[in-house]
C-alpha positions, 0 to 999 in steps of 0.5 A, a space after each residue: 333726564 328723559 328720553 327724546 326718542 329712539 333712532 337707528 343711527 345717531 350722528 354727533 356733529 354736523 360738519 364736513 363728515 357728519 353732514 355727509 353721514 347724516 345725508 347718505 345714511 338717510 337716503 334709505 327710506 327704512 332707516 331713521 337718522 338723527 343728526 346733532 349739532 351744537 350750533 344752529 342753522 347756517 342762515 347767516 348771509 356771512 356763511 352764504 357770501 364767500 367775503 363774509 369768511 372773516 366776520 363768520 369766524 370771528 363770531 361766537 355764534 358760528 365758531 368755536 374759539 379753542 384756545 391752545 396753551 402757550 407754545 414755547 417754540 413760537 416765544 410762548 404765544 398762545 393762539 385762538 384755534 376756530 372751528 365751526 359751531 353751525 350746520 356744515 361746521 368748518 366747511 361754512 367758515 373756511 377758506 373754500 379751498 378745495 384740495 385733496 393732498 398727493 395719492 402718497 398720502 392715502 398710500 402711506 395710510 394704507 402702509 401704516 396697516 389701514 386696509 382700505 385707505 390707500 389712494 386707489 380706495 378713496 379716490 372714488 369717494 372723492 369722485 362720488 362727493 363732486 360736481 366739478 365745473 371742469 367736467 367729469 374725468 377719472 379724477 373729478 365727478 360731475 354729478 356729486 352733490 358738492 359743487 367744486 369751482 374754479 375761481 369766479 374772478 381770479 385776480 390779474 396777479 394770479 398769472 404773475 404768480 404762475 409765471 413766477 414759479 415757473 421762473 424759480 423752476 416749477 412746473 405748471 400743473 394744470 389739476 393739483 388735484 389730479 395725477 400729480 401734485 407737483 407744480 404751480 396751478 390755479 386753485 378750485 373753491 367749494 362754491 356754486 355760482 359764486 355762493 360758498 357751497 358748504 357740506 351743509 348746503 351740498 348735503 343737508 339742504 336737500 335732505 332736511 325734509 326727509 321724514 326719516 332724517 332729524 336734524 337736532 341744532 343747538 344741542 350740546 351733546 354731553 357724553 355717549 351712553 354705553 351700556 354692556 359694552 355697547 353705545 346705546 345713545 347720547 346724553 345732550 343739552 337743549 334749552 337748559 334740559 338734559 335729555 337722552 337720545 337711543 340709537 338701535 344700530 349705531 352712534 357715530 361721532 363727527 364732532 371733529 378733531 378737537 371735539 371728538 377725542 373730548 366727547 369720547 373721555 367725557 363718556 369714559 372712553 380715553 386714557 385711564 389716567 386722565 378720566 380718574 384725574 377727572 372723576 369720569 367713570 371709566 369705560 374703556 381704557 383706550 390711551 391713544 384718545 387725544 394723542 398724536 394732535 397734528 396741524 400744518 405750521 405756516 407763515 404769511 410772506 406778504 408784499 406791497 405791489 402797485 395795483 388794486 388788491 382786495 384788502 383795499 376794497 373795503 370802502 363803502 362804495 366799493 362794499 355796495 359795488 362788489 356786493 352787487 356784482 356778486 349777488 347778481 352775478 356771482 362774481 368779483 372780491 365777493 365771491 372770492 375764496 381766500 386762495 387763488 393759485 398754488 404751488 406744491 415745491 420740494 425744498 430739496 432735490 431729493 424729496 420724492 414728494 412736494 414738502 411745502 404748499 405756497 398758496 397765493 391770495 390777492 388779500 393783504 392779510 396782516 398776521 403780526 401783533 395786534 395791528 388791523 387785520 388788513 394792510 392799508 395798502 395794495 398787498 398780496 400774500 404767499 402763505 406757506 406751510 409744511 405739507 408733513 409736519 413731524 410735530 405731534 401735539 395732545 388734546 385733553 380735558 380742562 374738567 369734566 364739564 361737557 360746556 368747557 372747551 378742551 385743553 389743546 397743546 401743540 409745540 409746533 415748531 418743536 422739531 427742527 425738520 419742520 423749521 428747516 422746512 418752512 424756512 426753506 419755503 418761506 424763502 422759496 416765496 420771496 424768491 417768486 417776489 423777486 422774479 422778473 414776473 413780479 418786478 412791475 408790480 412790487 413796491 417792496 417786501 412787508 414781511 418779513 422785511 428785507 433786513 432778514 437774510 441770515 437763517 437765525 433772523 428767519 428762525 426768530 421770524 418764524 417763531 414770531 409769526 408762525 401760525 396754525 393753518 386750521 387743519 387739525 387731525 389725528 386725535 382719534 386716529 384709525 390703525 390696525 390690530 396691535 397698534 395700542 395707540 390706534 383708537 379705531 379700526 380701519 372700519 372707524 369703529 372704536 375700539 373694544 366699544 361695540 356700535 360707536 364709530 368716529 368719522 372725520 378728520 381725527 380719525 387721519 394717522 397722518 396729515 395730508 399734504 394739503 387743506 383737509 375739508 375735502 378729505 374730511 368729506 371724502 371720510 363721511 362719503 367711505 364712512 356712510 358704506 363702512 357703517 353699511 358694509 361693517 355693523 358695529 
């Protein structure tokens, strides 16, 4: 093994958090930063054209395919969980939905003992990251690196969905990322003039020519090097060679909620029993590493409609027409994010916060069985997910081989409370479709179908069709002193290992009640400040 160099900071993982951290730290001319990414540069058209999302997710060049263990709560189905394998991480392949969650989510983090993570503390970082096409206000930024835009060509049924939700008693909400989350409103996307605007596009591309920032791609980090209780660098593999990079100040792991705990365990930091099982020398016994995995359980409620939807705009002529429209105008189906509108609702009147999210998409996705990805007829989907699930899973090692993906276990519908909320949310989506607003357009419910009426039938449908919404968090969570299962302190420093931090979605003590890309970018912004203010 030979040394490849020495830097002040080494950041492992160029995803939604790591891209931000590397860019922000390298803004200081006297500081050198190495960013190490297992994937490639984000040059493919599939990573720029919003409509290329499914191609990007399906490609092993740009996406890790994490095979999850069979889930007994979902008829022993074993899902594949994708995660970005490219600069920008999952922000380069996701549905581009920009949602933050509610203020109560972050106040809940603070209430658990994570000082400095309340809503009043994190809001400035959301604002700092953002350049919103609606303009700056107390909740939004106008000069940040990340472009947040209204949907450029909203489908005609977006207004119908909004009216339907209001018929069902929800208030109209002009800004679901503003003063309140509750209600129905239009979605915004991480796009710039109709092009995907990932964390890489926003942070790394403008910073790539800085002489103090080195971006190393196609390099798999094998372990963190720890000497005398402190991180001194990393060992990585590139082009068949095993190399070593040294850090003068800190190593920051930002590999994501599935890969960050794996890398800690490969480095000898984690549950002692797990490390012994795989013959890994123990550096620090931290039983919480890999535990507390959280994910939004969800289901698609779909209906056939009598107006064209984007899933039937795939014939050669339509592809040419819409491709040209996107390329020259940044509009049309080629520029569409996965969701156009969203409703945050309460399944019971006594709920103090919305407990289900219902996202409207004018793309008829078929998530059932081995059939085609898209319905052959015009169709729309309301994607329903539980905002704050109680179910917890874990990430462990399959072996000590750094190239092998970890073992993931999650009984997603193992908690009756989660099943009840998802069932009630699915019924609510059906109610939306049955309103007067949708009546002129409805041709019939596709899934689950009108035959499903009783709770037992709904539960059977959920067991067959409930899926992950690609929002894993919590596997290296932060917590106060005295919390035995907290991997990090509130400054994101790994306990009992100096000069080592984790900063990505894995640090979240609880799942935000919305999509997780915007919170991960916020974490990157805040982590960069914590690194400067609280040296490891």
